[in-house]
C-alpha positions as CSV (number, residue, x, y, z in Angstrom):
1,M,0.0,0.2,0.0
2,A,1.3,3.1,-0.6
3,A,1.3,6.4,1.5
4,K,-1.0,9.1,0.5
5,S,0.8,12.0,-0.9
6,D,-2.2,14.3,-1.6
7,E,-3.2,14.3,2.3
8,P,-3.1,18.3,3.6
9,A,0.2,18.7,6.2
10,P,-1.1,19.3,9.7
11,H,-1.4,22.9,10.8
12,P,-0.3,24.4,13.9
13,P,-3.7,25.2,16.4
14,K,-2.8,28.8,15.9
15,D,-3.3,28.8,12.2
16,Q,-6.5,26.5,12.4
17,L,-8.0,28.9,14.9
18,P,-7.6,32.6,14.6
19,N,-9.1,33.9,17.4
20,V,-6.6,31.6,19.9
21,S,-4.0,34.1,21.2
22,Y,-1.8,31.5,22.7
23,C,-0.9,28.1,22.1
24,I,0.5,25.2,24.1
25,T,3.8,26.0,22.4
26,S,3.8,29.6,22.1
27,P,3.9,31.2,25.5
28,P,2.6,34.7,25.9
29,P,5.0,37.8,26.1
30,W,6.8,38.5,29.7
31,P,5.0,41.4,30.6
32,E,1.5,39.6,29.8
33,A,2.8,36.0,31.6
34,I,3.8,38.5,35.1
35,L,0.1,39.9,34.8
36,F,-1.3,36.4,34.5
37,G,1.1,35.1,37.1
38,F,-0.3,37.8,39.0
39,Q,-3.9,37.4,38.6
40,H,-3.0,33.6,39.6
41,Y,-1.5,34.6,42.6
42,L,-4.4,37.0,43.8
43,V,-7.1,33.9,42.9
44,M,-5.0,31.6,45.4
45,L,-4.3,34.2,48.1
46,G,-8.4,34.9,48.3
47,T,-8.6,31.2,48.7
48,A,-5.8,30.8,51.0
49,V,-7.3,33.7,53.5
50,I,-10.9,32.1,53.5
51,I,-10.1,28.8,54.3
52,T,-7.6,29.8,56.7
53,T,-10.6,32.4,58.8
54,A,-12.8,29.9,58.5
55,L,-11.1,27.0,60.2
56,V,-8.0,28.7,62.5
57,P,-11.0,30.4,64.9
58,Q,-12.4,27.2,65.2
59,M,-9.0,25.8,66.2
60,G,-8.4,28.0,68.8
61,G,-6.1,29.6,67.2
62,G,-5.5,33.8,67.1
63,N,-4.3,35.9,64.5
64,E,-0.6,34.7,64.5
65,E,-1.8,31.4,63.9
66,K,-3.7,32.6,60.6
67,A,-0.5,34.2,59.6
68,K,1.7,31.3,59.9
69,V,-1.2,29.0,58.2
70,I,-1.4,31.2,55.0
71,Q,2.2,31.6,55.0
72,T,2.2,27.5,55.1
73,I,-0.4,27.5,52.5
74,L,1.6,29.6,50.4
75,F,4.9,28.1,50.6
76,V,3.4,24.8,49.8
77,A,1.5,25.9,46.8
78,G,4.6,27.6,45.1
79,L,6.7,24.4,45.9
80,N,3.7,22.3,44.3
81,T,3.8,24.8,41.5
82,L,7.5,24.7,41.0
83,L,7.2,20.8,40.9
84,Q,4.4,20.8,38.4
85,S,5.9,23.1,36.1
86,Y,9.5,21.3,36.1
87,F,8.1,17.5,36.5
88,G,4.6,17.4,36.2
89,S,2.6,18.1,33.1
90,R,5.0,21.4,32.6
91,L,2.2,23.4,32.5
92,P,2.3,26.5,35.0
93,A,-0.8,25.4,36.9
94,V,-1.2,27.2,40.6
95,I,-1.8,24.3,42.7
96,G,-3.5,25.9,46.1
97,A,-5.5,25.5,48.6
98,S,-8.7,23.2,48.3
99,Y,-12.2,23.8,49.6
100,T,-12.9,19.8,49.8
101,F,-11.9,19.3,52.9
102,V,-13.4,22.4,54.8
103,A,-16.5,20.4,55.5
104,P,-14.6,16.9,57.0
105,T,-12.4,19.5,58.9
106,I,-15.3,21.8,60.8
107,S,-17.0,18.7,61.7
108,I,-14.3,17.0,63.2
109,I,-13.6,20.4,64.9
110,L,-16.9,20.7,66.3
111,S,-17.7,17.1,67.4
112,G,-15.4,18.2,70.7
113,R,-13.5,14.8,70.3
114,W,-10.5,16.2,70.2
115,I,-11.0,18.8,72.5
116,E,-8.4,18.1,75.4
117,P,-7.3,21.1,78.1
118,D,-4.1,18.8,79.4
119,P,-2.2,17.5,76.2
120,V,0.1,15.8,78.8
121,S,-2.8,13.8,80.1
122,L,-3.9,12.9,76.3
123,T,-0.3,11.4,75.4
124,N,-0.3,9.2,78.4
125,R,-3.8,8.2,78.2
126,V,-3.9,7.3,74.5
127,P,-1.6,4.4,74.5
128,K,-3.3,2.6,77.5
129,I,-6.7,2.9,75.5
130,L,-4.9,1.4,72.0
131,M,-3.6,-1.6,74.2
132,H,-6.7,-2.2,75.9
133,K,-8.4,-1.9,72.5
134,I,-5.7,-4.3,70.9
135,H,-6.1,-6.6,73.8
136,S,-9.8,-6.8,73.9
137,S,-9.9,-7.4,70.2
138,S,-7.6,-10.0,70.4
139,G,-10.1,-12.5,72.7
140,N,-7.9,-12.7,75.8
């Protein structure tokens, strides 16, 4: 079988879609890329602040703890974005905080099960409880 020589050669997506400004292989100019990066940062910063504002006060934290959580979220998001850009799909996708775990976290906080006025007593009590559970489940 002979290969068809009359087939048209594929065109780059930018030629096929004239309204597309940027393709995956054609990045935007640096000034626009910096503007887009700042836009991503603002969106992610809002998410980090809203999640932190909802969770930290319920866990007994104040403004200092909020600041530390926001700093941690931004640092880990930057680290994840760099790893994604260099080792993952190589797309500069900002990987930030997610609302997925907010409802279960609030449920755990409001259950009151983990409230312990003296953390040292909890540290001493947990191994005894675990040993009792293991011993009772083994049938002895």
